[in-house]
DORO-570981 format. One line per field, with one value per residue (C-alpha): residue number from 0; x negated, z negated, y. Coordinates in steps of 0.2 Angstrom, whole numbers, plus 2048, in hexadecimal, padded with zeros to 3 digits. Layout:
N
k <- [NUM / ...]
xx <- [X / ...]
zz <- [Z / ...]
yy <- [Y / ...]
// end
This chain:
495
k <- [0 / 1 / 2 / 3 / 4 / 5 / 6 / 7 / 8 / 9 / 10 / 11 / 12 / 13 / 14 / 15 / 16 / 17 / 18 / 19 / 20 / 21 / 22 / 23 / 24 / 25 / 26 / 27 / 28 / 29 / 30 / 31 / 32 / 33 / 34 / 35 / 36 / 37 / 38 / 39 / 40 / 41 / 42 / 43 / 44 / 45 / 46 / 47 / 48 / 49 / 50 / 51 / 52 / 53 / 54 / 55 / 56 / 57 / 58 / 59 / 60 / 61 / 62 / 63 / 64 / 65 / 66 / 67 / 68 / 69 / 70 / 71 / 72 / 73 / 74 / 75 / 76 / 77 / 78 / 79 / 80 / 81 / 82 / 83 / 84 / 85 / 86 / 87 / 88 / 89 / 90 / 91 / 92 / 93 / 94 / 95 / 96 / 97 / 98 / 99 / 100 / 101 / 102 / 103 / 104 / 105 / 106 / 107 / 108 / 109 / 110 / 111 / 112 / 113 / 114 / 115 / 116 / 117 / 118 / 119 / 120 / 121 / 122 / 123 / 124 / 125 / 126 / 127 / 128 / 129 / 130 / 131 / 132 / 133 / 134 / 135 / 136 / 137 / 138 / 139 / 140 / 141 / 142 / 143 / 144 / 145 / 146 / 147 / 148 / 149 / 150 / 151 / 152 / 153 / 154 / 155 / 156 / 157 / 158 / 159 / 160 / 161 / 162 / 163 / 164 / 165 / 166 / 167 / 168 / 169 / 170 / 171 / 172 / 173 / 174 / 175 / 176 / 177 / 178 / 179 / 180 / 181 / 182 / 183 / 184 / 185 / 186 / 187 / 188 / 189 / 190 / 191 / 192 / 193 / 194 / 195 / 196 / 197 / 198 / 199 / 200 / 201 / 202 / 203 / 204 / 205 / 206 / 207 / 208 / 209 / 210 / 211 / 212 / 213 / 214 / 215 / 216 / 217 / 218 / 219 / 220 / 221 / 222 / 223 / 224 / 225 / 226 / 227 / 228 / 229 / 230 / 231 / 232 / 233 / 234 / 235 / 236 / 237 / 238 / 239 / 240 / 241 / 242 / 243 / 244 / 245 / 246 / 247 / 248 / 249 / 250 / 251 / 252 / 253 / 254 / 255 / 256 / 257 / 258 / 259 / 260 / 261 / 262 / 263 / 264 / 265 / 266 / 267 / 268 / 269 / 270 / 271 / 272 / 273 / 274 / 275 / 276 / 277 / 278 / 279 / 280 / 281 / 282 / 283 / 284 / 285 / 286 / 287 / 288 / 289 / 290 / 291 / 292 / 293 / 294 / 295 / 296 / 297 / 298 / 299 / 300 / 301 / 302 / 303 / 304 / 305 / 306 / 307 / 308 / 309 / 310 / 311 / 312 / 313 / 314 / 315 / 316 / 317 / 318 / 319 / 320 / 321 / 322 / 323 / 324 / 325 / 326 / 327 / 328 / 329 / 330 / 331 / 332 / 333 / 334 / 335 / 336 / 337 / 338 / 339 / 340 / 341 / 342 / 343 / 344 / 345 / 346 / 347 / 348 / 349 / 350 / 351 / 352 / 353 / 354 / 355 / 356 / 357 / 358 / 359 / 360 / 361 / 362 / 363 / 364 / 365 / 366 / 367 / 368 / 369 / 370 / 371 / 372 / 373 / 374 / 375 / 376 / 377 / 378 / 379 / 380 / 381 / 382 / 383 / 384 / 385 / 386 / 387 / 388 / 389 / 390 / 391 / 392 / 393 / 394 / 395 / 396 / 397 / 398 / 399 / 400 / 401 / 402 / 403 / 404 / 405 / 406 / 407 / 408 / 409 / 410 / 411 / 412 / 413 / 414 / 415 / 416 / 417 / 418 / 419 / 420 / 421 / 422 / 423 / 424 / 425 / 426 / 427 / 428 / 429 / 430 / 431 / 432 / 433 / 434 / 435 / 436 / 437 / 438 / 439 / 440 / 441 / 442 / 443 / 444 / 445 / 446 / 447 / 448 / 449 / 450 / 451 / 452 / 453 / 454 / 455 / 456 / 457 / 458 / 459 / 460 / 461 / 462 / 463 / 464 / 465 / 466 / 467 / 468 / 469 / 470 / 471 / 472 / 473 / 474 / 475 / 476 / 477 / 478 / 479 / 480 / 481 / 482 / 483 / 484 / 485 / 486 / 487 / 488 / 489 / 490 / 491 / 492 / 493 / 494]
xx <- [665 / 654 / 65B / 660 / 64F / 646 / 651 / 64D / 63A / 63B / 643 / 636 / 628 / 631 / 633 / 621 / 61B / 626 / 620 / 60E / 612 / 61B / 60D / 600 / 60B / 60D / 5FA / 5F7 / 604 / 5FC / 5EB / 5E7 / 5DE / 5CE / 5CC / 5BE / 5C2 / 5B9 / 5BD / 5BE / 5AE / 5AA / 59F / 59D / 5A6 / 5A4 / 5A9 / 59D / 59C / 58E / 586 / 577 / 56D / 55D / 54F / 54D / 545 / 54B / 53B / 530 / 520 / 51A / 508 / 505 / 4F6 / 4F6 / 4E7 / 4E3 / 4D5 / 4CC / 4D0 / 4C0 / 4C8 / 4D9 / 4D8 / 4E9 / 4F6 / 508 / 50E / 4FF / 502 / 4F9 / 4F6 / 4F7 / 4E6 / 4E1 / 4D8 / 4E3 / 4DA / 4C9 / 4C5 / 4B5 / 4AC / 4A3 / 4B3 / 4B3 / 4A0 / 4A1 / 4AE / 4A3 / 495 / 4A0 / 4A5 / 493 / 48E / 49C / 496 / 484 / 48B / 495 / 484 / 47C / 48A / 489 / 476 / 47A / 487 / 47A / 46E / 47C / 481 / 46F / 46D / 47D / 478 / 468 / 470 / 471 / 47F / 47A / 479 / 48B / 496 / 4A4 / 4B1 / 4AA / 4A9 / 4BB / 4BE / 4B3 / 4BC / 4CC / 4C5 / 4BD / 4CE / 4D6 / 4C8 / 4CA / 4DD / 4D9 / 4CD / 4D8 / 4E6 / 4DB / 4D6 / 4E8 / 4EC / 4DE / 4E5 / 4F7 / 4F1 / 4E7 / 4F6 / 502 / 4F7 / 4F7 / 509 / 50D / 503 / 50C / 51C / 519 / 515 / 524 / 52F / 52A / 52D / 53E / 543 / 53F / 547 / 536 / 539 / 548 / 552 / 54D / 53A / 53D / 546 / 539 / 52B / 535 / 53A / 527 / 522 / 52F / 52A / 518 / 51C / 525 / 516 / 50B / 515 / 517 / 504 / 500 / 50B / 504 / 4F2 / 4F8 / 4FF / 4EF / 4E5 / 4F0 / 4ED / 4DA / 4D9 / 4E1 / 4D4 / 4C6 / 4CD / 4CD / 4BB / 4B5 / 4BA / 4B1 / 4A1 / 49E / 491 / 488 / 479 / 47B / 470 / 47C / 48B / 482 / 47E / 490 / 494 / 487 / 48E / 49F / 497 / 48E / 49E / 4A7 / 499 / 49C / 4AE / 4AA / 49F / 4AC / 4B9 / 4AD / 4AB / 4BE / 4C0 / 4B3 / 4BB / 4CC / 4C3 / 4BC / 4CD / 4D4 / 4C5 / 4C7 / 4D9 / 4D4 / 4C7 / 4D5 / 4E0 / 4D1 / 4D0 / 4C1 / 4CE / 4E0 / 4E5 / 4F6 / 501 / 50B / 50A / 514 / 514 / 50E / 51D / 516 / 504 / 503 / 4F1 / 4E4 / 4D1 / 4C7 / 4D6 / 4DC / 4EB / 4FC / 501 / 514 / 514 / 510 / 500 / 509 / 518 / 517 / 526 / 525 / 526 / 52E / 53D / 543 / 556 / 561 / 56E / 57C / 58E / 59D / 5AD / 5BC / 5C5 / 5B7 / 5B2 / 5C1 / 5B7 / 5A7 / 5A3 / 594 / 588 / 58E / 57F / 578 / 56D / 560 / 559 / 54E / 543 / 535 / 538 / 539 / 547 / 547 / 543 / 54F / 54F / 55D / 565 / 574 / 580 / 57C / 587 / 596 / 59A / 5AA / 5AD / 5AF / 5AA / 5AE / 5A2 / 5A6 / 59D / 5A0 / 5B1 / 5B2 / 5B6 / 5B2 / 5B6 / 5A8 / 5A2 / 590 / 588 / 577 / 56F / 560 / 554 / 545 / 536 / 525 / 51C / 52A / 527 / 534 / 530 / 53A / 543 / 544 / 555 / 55C / 56B / 575 / 581 / 58B / 593 / 5A4 / 5AD / 5A5 / 5AC / 5A2 / 5A7 / 5B7 / 5BF / 5BB / 5BF / 5B9 / 5C4 / 5C5 / 5CF / 5DD / 5EC / 5F6 / 608 / 615 / 60B / 607 / 5F7 / 5F7 / 5EB / 5ED / 5E9 / 5E5 / 5F0 / 5F3 / 5F5 / 5EB / 5FB / 5F9 / 602 / 604 / 601 / 603 / 5F4 / 5F2 / 5E2 / 5D7 / 5C7 / 5C6 / 5B7 / 5B3 / 5AD / 5B5 / 5C5 / 5C8 / 5D7 / 5E0 / 5EC / 5E1 / 5D9 / 5C7 / 5CC / 5D7 / 5D2 / 5D3 / 5D3 / 5C7 / 5CD / 5E0 / 5E5 / 5EF / 5F5 / 607 / 60D / 611 / 605 / 5F9 / 5E7 / 5D6 / 5C9 / 5B7 / 5A7 / 5A1 / 5A7 / 5A1 / 5AA / 5A8 / 5AE / 5A2 / 597 / 59E / 592 / 596 / 586 / 576 / 580 / 57C / 589 / 592 / 598 / 5A0 / 5A0 / 5AB / 5A2 / 5A2 / 59A / 591 / 595 / 583 / 584]
zz <- [065 / 06B / 07D / 07B / 074 / 083 / 090 / 088 / 087 / 09A / 09E / 095 / 09E / 0AF / 0AA / 0A5 / 0B5 / 0C0 / 0B6 / 0BA / 0CD / 0CF / 0C5 / 0D2 / 0E0 / 0DA / 0D8 / 0EA / 0F0 / 0E6 / 0EE / 0FB / 10C / 10F / 120 / 12A / 133 / 141 / 14A / 15D / 165 / 173 / 180 / 191 / 198 / 1A9 / 1B3 / 1BD / 1CA / 1C9 / 1D7 / 1DC / 1EA / 1F4 / 1F8 / 20B / 217 / 225 / 22E / 233 / 23D / 249 / 24F / 262 / 26E / 281 / 283 / 280 / 274 / 269 / 256 / 24B / 23A / 232 / 222 / 21B / 217 / 216 / 206 / 204 / 200 / 20B / 20D / 21D / 226 / 21F / 22B / 230 / 23E / 247 / 258 / 262 / 264 / 273 / 27D / 27B / 27E / 28E / 295 / 290 / 299 / 2A9 / 2A8 / 2A7 / 2B6 / 2C0 / 2BC / 2C2 / 2D2 / 2D5 / 2D2 / 2DF / 2EC / 2E9 / 2ED / 2FD / 301 / 300 / 30B / 318 / 317 / 31A / 32A / 331 / 32D / 337 / 347 / 355 / 361 / 36A / 37B / 37A / 386 / 380 / 388 / 37F / 36E / 36F / 372 / 364 / 359 / 35D / 35B / 34B / 345 / 34A / 342 / 332 / 332 / 334 / 326 / 31B / 31F / 31C / 30B / 307 / 30D / 302 / 2F3 / 2F6 / 2F8 / 2E7 / 2DF / 2E6 / 2DF / 2CE / 2CE / 2D4 / 2C6 / 2BA / 2C1 / 2BE / 2AC / 2A9 / 2B2 / 2A6 / 298 / 29E / 29F / 28D / 289 / 285 / 28E / 293 / 2A4 / 2A7 / 2A6 / 2B1 / 2BE / 2BE / 2C2 / 2CF / 2D7 / 2D7 / 2DF / 2ED / 2F1 / 2F2 / 2FE / 309 / 308 / 30D / 31C / 321 / 31F / 32A / 338 / 336 / 338 / 348 / 34F / 34B / 353 / 363 / 363 / 361 / 36F / 37A / 375 / 378 / 38A / 38D / 386 / 391 / 3A0 / 399 / 394 / 3A4 / 3A8 / 398 / 395 / 38D / 37E / 37A / 37B / 36F / 364 / 362 / 35E / 351 / 34A / 348 / 340 / 333 / 32F / 32C / 321 / 317 / 316 / 310 / 302 / 2FC / 2FC / 2F2 / 2E6 / 2E4 / 2E2 / 2D4 / 2CB / 2CC / 2C5 / 2B7 / 2B3 / 2B2 / 2A7 / 29B / 299 / 296 / 289 / 280 / 27F / 278 / 265 / 25A / 24B / 247 / 239 / 230 / 236 / 226 / 213 / 210 / 20E / 21B / 21F / 22D / 234 / 246 / 24A / 248 / 246 / 255 / 260 / 26E / 26B / 273 / 279 / 27A / 267 / 259 / 24F / 23F / 238 / 229 / 21F / 21C / 209 / 20B / 214 / 206 / 202 / 1F9 / 202 / 1F7 / 1F9 / 1EF / 1EE / 1F7 / 1E6 / 1E0 / 1F0 / 1EF / 1E0 / 1EA / 1F3 / 1FC / 1F2 / 1E1 / 1D5 / 1D3 / 1C5 / 1CB / 1C0 / 1C2 / 1B7 / 1C2 / 1BA / 1A8 / 19C / 199 / 1AA / 1B9 / 1C9 / 1CE / 1DF / 1E8 / 1F4 / 206 / 211 / 20F / 21D / 226 / 229 / 21B / 21D / 214 / 20A / 205 / 1FA / 1EF / 1E8 / 1EC / 1FA / 1F8 / 204 / 202 / 209 / 20C / 205 / 205 / 1F7 / 1F9 / 1EC / 1EC / 1E2 / 1E9 / 1E0 / 1E0 / 1D7 / 1E2 / 1F1 / 201 / 1FC / 1E9 / 1E1 / 1D6 / 1CC / 1D1 / 1C5 / 1D0 / 1C6 / 1CE / 1C2 / 1B4 / 1A8 / 19D / 18D / 18A / 17A / 178 / 16B / 16A / 174 / 165 / 15C / 169 / 166 / 176 / 175 / 183 / 190 / 183 / 179 / 167 / 159 / 146 / 13E / 12C / 125 / 115 / 106 / 10F / 118 / 129 / 138 / 14A / 159 / 16B / 175 / 187 / 18F / 19D / 1A2 / 199 / 198 / 18F / 17F / 17F / 185 / 18A / 180 / 185 / 176 / 166 / 15B / 157 / 144 / 146 / 13B / 146 / 13C / 144 / 13B / 13F / 145 / 135 / 130 / 131 / 133 / 121 / 118 / 10B / 10E / 106 / 111 / 10F / 117 / 11A / 117 / 11A / 12A / 13D / 141 / 150 / 14E / 158 / 163 / 16E / 172 / 179 / 183 / 193 / 1A1 / 19E / 18E / 197 / 1A9 / 1B5 / 1B9 / 1CB / 1DC / 1DA / 1EA / 1E9 / 1E3]
yy <- [5AF / 5A9 / 5A9 / 5BC / 5C1 / 5B8 / 5C1 / 5D2 / 5CE / 5C9 / 5DA / 5E4 / 5DB / 5DF / 5F1 / 5F3 / 5EB / 5F7 / 606 / 601 / 5FF / 610 / 618 / 612 / 617 / 628 / 62A / 625 / 631 / 63F / 63C / 64A / 646 / 64F / 657 / 660 / 670 / 679 / 68A / 68B / 690 / 69C / 693 / 68B / 67C / 674 / 665 / 65B / 64D / 641 / 637 / 62E / 635 / 632 / 63E / 640 / 64C / 657 / 65A / 64C / 64F / 642 / 642 / 63F / 641 / 641 / 636 / 623 / 628 / 61B / 61D / 61D / 620 / 622 / 62C / 62A / 61C / 61C / 625 / 630 / 642 / 64E / 661 / 66B / 66A / 659 / 64E / 63F / 636 / 637 / 631 / 62C / 63C / 636 / 638 / 64B / 64C / 643 / 64F / 65E / 656 / 654 / 666 / 66B / 661 / 669 / 67A / 675 / 66F / 67F / 689 / 67E / 681 / 694 / 693 / 68A / 696 / 6A5 / 69C / 699 / 6AC / 6B1 / 6A6 / 6AD / 6BF / 6BD / 6B7 / 6C3 / 6C5 / 6D4 / 6CB / 6C7 / 6CF / 6DA / 6CF / 6C0 / 6CA / 6CC / 6BA / 6B5 / 6C1 / 6B8 / 6A7 / 6AC / 6B2 / 6A2 / 698 / 6A2 / 69F / 68C / 68C / 696 / 68A / 67B / 682 / 685 / 673 / 66C / 676 / 670 / 65E / 660 / 668 / 65C / 64D / 655 / 658 / 646 / 640 / 64C / 647 / 634 / 637 / 642 / 636 / 629 / 635 / 63A / 628 / 626 / 637 / 63E / 64E / 658 / 657 / 669 / 665 / 655 / 65F / 66D / 661 / 658 / 668 / 66D / 65D / 65F / 671 / 66C / 65E / 66A / 677 / 669 / 664 / 677 / 67A / 66B / 671 / 682 / 67C / 672 / 682 / 68B / 67E / 67F / 692 / 68F / 683 / 690 / 69D / 690 / 68D / 6A0 / 6A1 / 693 / 69D / 6AC / 6A3 / 699 / 6A5 / 6A4 / 699 / 689 / 68F / 69D / 691 / 685 / 693 / 698 / 686 / 686 / 696 / 68F / 680 / 68B / 694 / 684 / 67F / 68F / 68B / 679 / 680 / 68C / 67E / 673 / 681 / 682 / 670 / 670 / 67E / 674 / 665 / 670 / 676 / 665 / 65F / 66E / 669 / 657 / 65E / 668 / 658 / 64E / 64E / 64A / 64A / 64E / 659 / 659 / 667 / 667 / 663 / 653 / 640 / 634 / 629 / 61E / 61A / 612 / 616 / 608 / 60A / 604 / 604 / 60F / 61A / 616 / 627 / 621 / 61F / 62B / 629 / 62C / 636 / 642 / 648 / 65A / 65C / 66D / 666 / 65A / 658 / 64C / 641 / 63B / 634 / 639 / 630 / 636 / 63A / 645 / 64E / 65A / 662 / 664 / 674 / 67B / 685 / 67D / 67B / 66A / 663 / 656 / 649 / 63A / 62F / 636 / 647 / 641 / 642 / 654 / 65B / 65E / 668 / 674 / 673 / 677 / 66E / 673 / 668 / 65D / 651 / 654 / 641 / 634 / 622 / 612 / 607 / 5F6 / 5E9 / 5DA / 5DE / 5F1 / 5FD / 60F / 61E / 62A / 63B / 63F / 64F / 657 / 660 / 66C / 670 / 67C / 675 / 679 / 66B / 65E / 64E / 646 / 63C / 637 / 627 / 62A / 628 / 636 / 63A / 64A / 653 / 65F / 66D / 66E / 67A / 685 / 692 / 69D / 6A6 / 69C / 694 / 682 / 674 / 662 / 656 / 64A / 658 / 658 / 64D / 648 / 644 / 643 / 64C / 65A / 65F / 664 / 668 / 667 / 678 / 67B / 689 / 692 / 687 / 67A / 675 / 66C / 674 / 66D / 678 / 675 / 67B / 680 / 679 / 67E / 674 / 663 / 658 / 648 / 651 / 663 / 66C / 67E / 685 / 695 / 698 / 697 / 6A4 / 6A4 / 6A3 / 694 / 685 / 676 / 665 / 659 / 649 / 64C / 63B / 636 / 647 / 64D / 65F / 666 / 65B / 662 / 65E / 662 / 66A / 665 / 66A / 658 / 647 / 636 / 632 / 62F / 641 / 645 / 655 / 663 / 66E / 67C / 684 / 67B / 66E / 676 / 679 / 668 / 662 / 654 / 64D / 646 / 636 / 630 / 632 / 621 / 618 / 610 / 5FF]
// end
C-alpha cells in the first residue's frame, strides 16, 4: 500500500513540473517582437571612386639672361610664394652704367668726325679747276666716277665684313645652342644660310673692287697721256684732291662704324639687367643664382611654378578606370584645407596607356588621370598630396532605403514590410545604384513601412512597432549626406 502511495505521489510531482514547464514556454511564444519601421525617402545617391593625388603644375617659368652678369642679391628662396612683378635678383649696376658711358663716348666721336667732314668739304669747295682743259675735265669726271664706285664698293665691303663678323659670332653661339637643343633647326639653318650668303657677297665685292681698279688704271693711263702737257703742280693738285676725297670717304666710313658699334652697345644695354622681376604669380621651385658670382648663361637662374596652372595627377586601378570619364566632378580634400573644406574640380584627362606598379607583395595595373580645379587663392602647393573623390555615377530625386534593411538571398534582394494587423510581409525589390550605406529601389511606394531590424523575422509573424528601442539599429539619413552616401573605395595605387 505504501508502495502505491509513493508511486502516485511521484506522478503528481512530475505532472506539476511539466505544467510549470509548458506554462513558461507558452509565455515565451506569446511574447511579441518589437520593430522599428521607416518609409523610403526621396533623395540623391551616387557612386564615387577615391584616389590619392599629387598637386603639380603645367606651366613652369625658367629665368635666363644672355650675359655673364655678376649677381649682387637673390631675394627669394625655394618654396617662396611670389607675385607677378616681385624683384627676384639684382645685378651689379656698374655693368649697365659702363655700357651707357661707352655709348656716350661713341656719340662724341661721331660729332668730332662730322666737324672734320665739314672742314674737308669747305676746302674742296674753294679749289678752282677753271684752268683745266675740257678734255681733262671729261677724264676727271670718268676717274671720279670710278673712284666713287671704288669707294662705295669699299664701304659696302667694310659693311659686309662687319656684318659677316657679327653673323659668325652669332652663328657660333647658336651652333652651341643647337647642339644642346636650345634653338630650333629652322633658326639654326637660318643663321647658317645667312653666313654663307654673306661670304659669297664678300667674295663678289672683292672681285668687283678688283675689276673697278682695273678700269680705273685704264683711265689713269689715258689721263697720263692727256696730262703730259700739264705742269707738275697741277698734277700734284689733282693727286691731293683725290687724297682729300678719300679722307672724306674714310670719315664717313668711321661714322658708319661708330653707329654700328652704338647699335651693338644699345642691344648689349638692353640685355643687361639691374634686376629681374617675376613674370608670373607662383611658387619658386629652384634657385641656381648665387650672390657675388657671375651667371652661367647656359643654366636658368631660377624656376617658378605658375600658380594659376595647378592640376592634380592621380592613378586609378584598371578595375575602376572604366567608371571614370572626362568632365566628371571631383571633390578634393586635404589636411591643408581643414576637415570641413574642399575644392571642386573635374577630370580633364585620362591616359590612353596603362602601366604596372609593383611593390612588396603587390602588383597593380593603373591608369593616370589629371584633375583641374579653379581656386584663385589655392592653399594647395605643388608636391602636396590630396584625396580625390570622383563622382562616377549620380542620381537625384530617387527612392532610397538603408542598405542594412535589405536582405539578400539566392541572388535576390528583399525587404520586410509591416502590413495591416502588424503582420510582417516579405517583398522582393528591384534595385538601382547601391552604395555602402544606401540603395536605390525601383518598386516600393513612399508609404511602405520597411522594418529596419528584420533579420530574425519571418513572413506572417505578428510584431509590435515602436518609435525607438534600445538596440544597434543605425540611424537612417537621406538628406544632408551630400552626393555620396557611400563610396566605391579604390584608386589607391600609392603605397
